[in-house]
N, C-alpha and C positions, 0 to 999 in steps of 0.2 A: 504494500500500500504506500503510495506517495505521501510524504509527510507535509511538505510545504504546500500551503493552500488548502489543507484538509479542514473540513468543517465538522466540529464535534459539538454535541449537546449534552448538558448536565441538568438533571431534574432534582428539585428540592421542595420540601413542604414550607421551609422558611429560610431566608438568608439574613443572618444577624451576626453578632459577635460571639459565636460558639466555636468550639474546637474544630468541628468538621468544616464549618464555614470559613474559618481561617485557612484551612488546608485547600479548599476548592478555590479560594481567592488567590492563593499563591500559585496554584496550578494554572489559573488563567494567565498570570504573569509569565510563567514558564512557557506555556503554549505560545504566547505572543512572541517570545524570543525565538521560538522554533518555526514561526510563520504559520501556526495553527490557529484557526478561528474557533472560539469557544462561545457557544450560545447558552446562557443560563435561563432556565425556566423554573419559576417558583410560585407557590401559592401566596406567600406573604413575603414582603421585602421591607426590612427596617433600614431605610436609606441612610439614616444618621449613623448607623453602626457598621454598615457594609457597603462599600463603594465599588463600582465596576472597575476591575483591575487595569484594563487597558481599553481606551475608547476606540482604538482602531481595530483591534482583533477580537474584542469581547462585546457581547450585547446581552441585554436582560429583558425578558418578557414575563409578564404575569399571566398565570392561568386565568381563564374567565371565571366570573363570579359563580360559585356553586361547585366548581371543580375541586377535587382533592386527590391526593395520592393514596390509593388509586381508585378512580371511578371511571365510568364510560365517557363522561364528558371530558375529563382530563386526557384520556387516551385519544379520543377523536381529535381534540385540539392539537395534541402533540404530533399525531400522524400527519396532519395538515402542515404543521410547521417543519417537520422533517423533510417533507417533499418540497416545500416552498424554498427552503434554504439549502437544498441538496446536501443534507447532513449525512455523513457516512458512518459515524460512530456515536452511539448513545451511552453515556456514563450514567449509571444508576447507583448513587451512593446510599446504601443501607436499606432503603424502602423498596421492596420487590414489587414489580407490577404484576406478579402472578395473581389472577389467571389471564392477564392480557399479553403475555409474552409472545404468543403466536401472532396476535394482531400487529404488534410492533415489528416482529421479524418479517412480516409480509411486505414491509416497505423496502426490504433489502438492506436495512441498516444493520451494522454490527453492534451487538449488545455486550457491554462490559458491566458486570455487577461489582461494585467497589465496597467491600465490607470494612467499615471503620470500627468494628467491635471485635470482641473476642468470640470465637466460634461457640455457638449454642448457648449464648448468655441468656437468651430470651426465657427459657423455661426456668432458669434459676431466678430471674427477675420476677417472673409471674408468681412464684411461690413467695418471694420476699414482699411483693406488693400486697398479696392477699393477707399475709400475716400482719402487715401494718394496718390494713383496713379493718381487721377484726380485733385489733389489739385491745380496744376499750369496750368490747361487747362480749360478755362472758359466754352467752349461749352460742354465738357465732364462733367464738374462739374454741369452745369445746367441740362444736361440729367440725371445724377445720382440723383440729388436732386428731380427733378420733375417727373421722370419716374420710375427709378429703385428702389430707397429706398422706396417710398410709396408702390409700388407693392410688394416688398419682405417683408416689415414689416407689412403692413396692411393685406395682405393675409396670413401671417405667412408661406410663402413658404420656407424660410431658416430654420425656426424652425422645420417644419414638415419633411423636407428632412433629417435633422440631427437626429431627434428623431427616424425616421425609420432606419437610419444607426445604431444607438446605439442598437435598439431592435434586429436587425439581428445579430449583434456581440454577444450579450448576449445569444440569442437562439442558435447560432452556436458554442459556447464554453462551456467547462465544469464548469469553474469558471471565475469570472470577478472581478479583484481586484481594489479597489478604495483607494485614499490617506487618507481618514478619514471616520468615521462612518456617518458624515453628508452628504457626497457625495453619499454613498449607499442609504440613505433615499431619497435624492433629486432625484436620478435616478428612484427609485422604484415609487415615487409619480408622477414625471413628465411623465414617460413613461406608467403609469398605468399598471405596470407589474403584472401578476398573481403570486400567492404565489410561485409556482414552479420556475419561472424565477427569482423572487426577492431573492430567497434563494441562488442563484449563486453569489450574490453581497457580497464580502468579504472585509472589510476595512483592509488595511495593511499600518501602519504608516512607513514612511521612517526612516532608521536608519543611524547612522554614528559612527565612532570610537571616543569615548569620549576623548577629549584632557586632558591628566593627569595634566599638569601644565600650564594653560593658563596665559598669561601675563595680569595683572590687572592694572598696571600703564601704562596709554596710552598717546599718543600724542593728541594734539587738532586737530584731523584729522577726516574728514567725507569722506566716500568712497561709490562708487558704484562699484559692481563687477558683471559682466555678459555680455551677448551678446548685441552688439549695433544694435538693430533692432527696427523699429518704432512701428509696430502694437501691439506687446505684451509688450515690455520693456519700451517704451516711455522715453528714456533717456533725451530727450529734456526737460522733466519736471524737471530733476535734475538741469539743467541750469536755468530754470525759477524760481525754488525755491530758488536757491542761489542768484539770482538777487534780491529777496525780503528779504533775510536774511543776506547778507554779511556785510552790514554796521553795524548791531547789533552784529556781531561776528568778530571783527577785528583781533583777535589772532588765528582764526581757518582757515583751508584751506581744499579744496576738491580735491580728486583724483578719476578719472574715469578709472577703469581697465577693459579691454576687447576689443574685435574687433568685426566687423560685417558689414553688408551691409549698415548701416546708418552712418558709421563712418565719412566719408568725409563731409556729410551734417551737422552732429553735430559739427564738428570742425569749419566749416564755420559759423555756427550759434553762437558758442561761441565767435569767433573772432568779429562777428558783434555786439554782446552784450558788448564786452570789459570789462568783469568782472575780478576782481583781485582774486588771490589765488585759482584758479581752473584750473586743467590741465588734459589732457588725458595721460594715462600711458601705453597704449597698452596691449597686452596679458601678463598675468603672469602665469608662470608654477607652482608657489608656492603661492597660495592664503593665506596660513597660515601666510606667512611673512607680507602680507597686513593686515590681521586681528590682528596680534601681535601689530601693531602700532596704529590701528584705534580705535577710541572711539565710532563712530556711523556709521551704514550702512544704506543707503537709497535704497529703492526699490520703483519704481514709475510705476509699470506695470498696464496696463488696465485690464488684466486677468492673474491670476497666480494660478496654481493648488495647489501648496504647498509653493514654494519658498525655494529651498534647501539652497540658500545663507543665508536666514534668520536663519535656523538651524545652518549652519556653523558659522555664526556670533555669535550666542548665545554660541556655543561650545567654542569660543575663548574669551568670555567676552566682545563682542562688542554689543552694544544696537542697535537693528534693528528698523527701521521705515518703514511702508508700508501703502498703501491705503487698507481699509477693503473691498477688491474687491471680496472676496470669502470666503467660509467656511473654506477652507484649510489655508488661511493666518490667519484668526481669530483663528484657532486651534493652529497654531505655536506661535503666539504672546500672545494668551490668551484673551478671551473675557473681562477679568478684567484688561488687559494690565499690567500684572505683569512681563512679559518677553519681553516687547517691546512697541512701540507706534503705535497705529492704527489711521489712518486719514480718515475722511469722503471722499468717492470717489466723485469727483476727484478735491477737493478744494486745489489749490496751496497756497492760503493765509493761510488756516488753517495748512497746512503742514509746511509752513515757520514759523508760530507762534510757533508751537509745537517743531520744530527743535531749534529755539532760546531758548525756555525754557529748553530743554534737554541739550543744550550745556552750558548754563549759570548756571544752578542749579546743582552743583556737588553732593549734597546729593541725589537729585532725580535720577540723572544718576547712582550713586553708588547703589541705591536701585534696580533699574531696572537691573543693571549688576548682582547683586546677584540673582535676579529672573531668569535671563538667565542661570546662572550656575546651578540652580536647574532644570529648564525646560529641559536642554539638556540631563539629565539622562533618560528622557522618550524615547530618540532615541537610547538607548544602544542596541547593537547586541543581548544581552541576551533576551530582550523582543521580538525581531524579530524572534529569534530561536523558541520560543514557538509558535508564530503565524504560521511560516512555517511548523512546525510539525503538527499542526492542519490542515493546508491546504493539505498537502500530505496525511494525514489520510482520508480526505474526498474524495479523488479521487479513 
């Protein structure tokens, strides 16, 4: 496939200042440098948070009112656009158009599904979501504990449901991108894919623009940056960890940056705890200003495909900490922990102990900071360019 002059489309439910949206924004810049046109299609666009990356090679269109990913109205509109702009490749980040894959393929477009999460996280998240919803209702809690969880887990219903879903997506697309080589191997093994289908799995490491002059002299500041949601991010753990660590770190303080559906509950929880030197800071349009001041970033997710904030922190000389909850997180921080601190899932006491050491031991923190500055070079757009050239050549 000829690369220069190629027209590619990418579809989204929303474009704003989220981890995935930063990645697809940088992808637009990269494609422009390759002479590739990228057409963004989105249901919602927060223009103040997300700008078109290149006005010459990139465009943005909103789906018509009432369309969503995915329904027939959205598919009909997209098919019309694919033909109008002679689009050859359709990128589908995260949200599968199943059962509309055949309709999209009928246009002759090549389909690339781009999974920005850890494989098969959905069935784990569904259980966590349900547990949270029934947490305060005793009768529903008992029903969930004694009826639904045993049935779903013992019979493997959730697992089989999502495994079948993944197989159908892989079978119905031309290529399937994963966040790291380990995820490609995990999917091939877990789904027992034949060689033909397994060959569609292509690892593509997320990239970012390398910060040329990161600030290395930092405040005694620990931060969380991200969406305030329970099932995946578990920001309540930040509060619980600080409850264990704050007395040992009297000169340090914590800032929680972000908004989300769990915000009010988290604020009430913090007020109940009555902890010193920790506060909510709301949404930040410039995370780089947060990273400029911070020494340590905390990520407390139950499941995290890659953790873009981990790479962003490294890029600014901020030492990240996270539970070793996935191959993606371990790939970012390094199995040898040269570019961050891994914590056994989901030990709050170990997390607090390792945080205390990191904050108190300046030499240790400086060593990890240098590891972060070296690690971030792996995310350079130049490396991604080579990967995309190979991907397009395969189509």
